[in-house]
Steps between C-alpha positions, in 0.01 A plus 500: 500500500546876549392591853254210501174632346574866448409652169792631297365855465438548875749702699680288754431582866822407693356555848551216745222641709227497239307182433548537125865612536763315300845565653810400315600136516813586704261620768209259444716184523641550856166646619313199352748263656422654841142377464614152401749462785224606743261226398721224345559273797141530629368418153689174466458405876127432464523213237812360685305487833195337337720253312675393828165440667376265223834336431581651162873523411746476217372590151144560626621756754716673236188537275304657782771758583562578133127556442478726803764732360374510144138542577569767770691691231220459238237605758699805599550603135119477438425708807733771372396483134144363486359272234143631436363562849727250669755701708509799721736712283686557830836382638354183657737222567347151503623175647407181692326615814575394858134582570399192305753276672281338772228433245753375241649261749159374616384433146825353378514267797150369422483518123859517380665765295271435205191555722658826627570628140144404393353698787732793422382496134126518602572749775686728267206511255268576797729781610506642144120509511514711815704752305208577268280604801744722687288816440190374694715312745727803577254635750602207723862623495507844666818635647426336836506153332787554251704686756452222758605238249816694399587561863454127580715406195779722636470379861483133395814541290715640781568160659603376150739782475654421841526132415686591180734734690582215741592274211177349370270227639674167528852643464766319711649842583160662589549786744881501468709816537609475132140515381416804722818674399424468128125584526554804721782609270273478198216677682727784612649538154152531343406770746828691452482493120134591498540788740836655393593371144389662179409381149520123427671434832182623672244343275688166476573494879341161549686333216833654592461394869407144393803472270741634764337283758550202267869573483522517876320168526755351255785611726321341795450170316119525508442427125451155358569449125393138465171584334676681214709199406188276492283734290469460126558787249160503326162344559158565350184472703289189435125559516292240689816323634269442795153422356212703648264303726168657603364400843230705672660444840813680367311765295271627784767631736698638204194711389484652847875574487460681169228719649738592776795559263279724284447718810877481571568610145264796546698587807834468327391710199358763736833506688689536173299801382474656844864433587640599152251761371290600799172406333234231508510237221248518222233231435686417180831436691333294768301292248805448281714393795245238616445375147878457463517329837252245392590445136871469563434251783293282268759534226769420754323185610512375139882558520548334843496823703320561826261794552648843423402822678643845561820506708475728800882524530506703180206717610719610789791573266282738292390676823860527604647626168185670349608362160174415317636412157343179378782478246750438778298216641444357145878497451533316821243245385721417196783400742252292691398313182866461407563343843249236411615440142875510603511291820865595567397867513225413746740289708736803529212706635406230740843508668417832666499433871178562686676740732590729208135504373371542855694815560333669208160334544441622852506863374259412213265321737493793739392722207202279431391536859533878480302510177219310672503757785505783246188365324312457824582849626429673174147560630382546860489184704148443636388271772373260233828494313694450820288189576559362152873562511548378854304171474658424157848533644411313819367196314737524209817524688383334823371169358810442285720539805300241694443218249372259758199726561318348202603140542144381572348674194420311179823447303387715203453801736835447658659482150322815386551714808794355685794590280453854382440813705412679173219250428344539844537878522358544152193290568442665836536853354270413208232348726502781757487761227181340373342421832572812705260790432651805338542797731265785422643843421382804687279592202328167515417513868 
């Protein structure tokens, strides 16, 4: 499979910074692994959390985690190297989204895991349908909307980064000196390598810092190896292990979530092209990304995987490194698939302490925030745009920090709005952009 889908008579572009660049494997493998380490624990955390809520354990939990890894890898590969119109042809990393978590938990609690997967299947097809209409819909996504969404993504991820640095939610050593020592060491090492190193040491700064941080964690007795001994050597995914069940009460909130995640995907793709290439995404790239978001989620539901969407962690990495090669991300996706097919490999990756990941992630999340600011300030901020940005952030970040504020609302509204700042900010920005009259230029007055 020479350089994936490259024709034999084409000259090979080795640039890491070009979207069609195909660097040598000795470069692509560590750079691809950087992307996988950045998202791995978050990707498997979503099905684990949902499983705990609904009482799934043992073999059933193993199937959910395995499916999350394999389908995230498949979805990422399709985004990088599209099939027909499905895929952005950009370095978009896919995985199980925390944005869906409140809705996933609500549906799974009421309709079981089969009801959740059935709703995901239908919602994915609906999302794919949105991808065909991106050209007429794009006027609803000016920079003031996409920039606000990207900024909200970055700001909402910052607490996640701090939690990881402190040891991870639920950790018995949360907030300990060991966790902060390791996470700050990793963060400092990433910054030092990125600023002062050259060649692979600079471009692989995140991977190198994570590996050295892992060694430090070993010396501090922070690594647990029990999961490796329990994991099997090889396992194939089993389609429809959980049969799909279709209930309108489960499908309705999932359809709304897929509308929101389509907007989030628009924001992520915009952040990738702006952060990595300093340009707006094309209609074809946006359409392909949303189509892939939907199709791979429906396909994933058939293989026991929860909804997939673009991973913002990796968007921040591209903004930080400026490496746009989709080949690098595709190589990383192969390791992600292998982690699902070879459970021992996945178990090794899962031994990475949260503090190690947090030290690198906090830098990545900050880059997403800065990309959002860059998009918003790429054109003059008018009074209208300031109102849209301000109110979107107020309600998006404010309501999620005061969950009791919506306790008297109908449960479906609390489920939709209460768990995600991105959902609220996105809907507020979209609504205000439609409702508020456009400001007239001096030539129109």
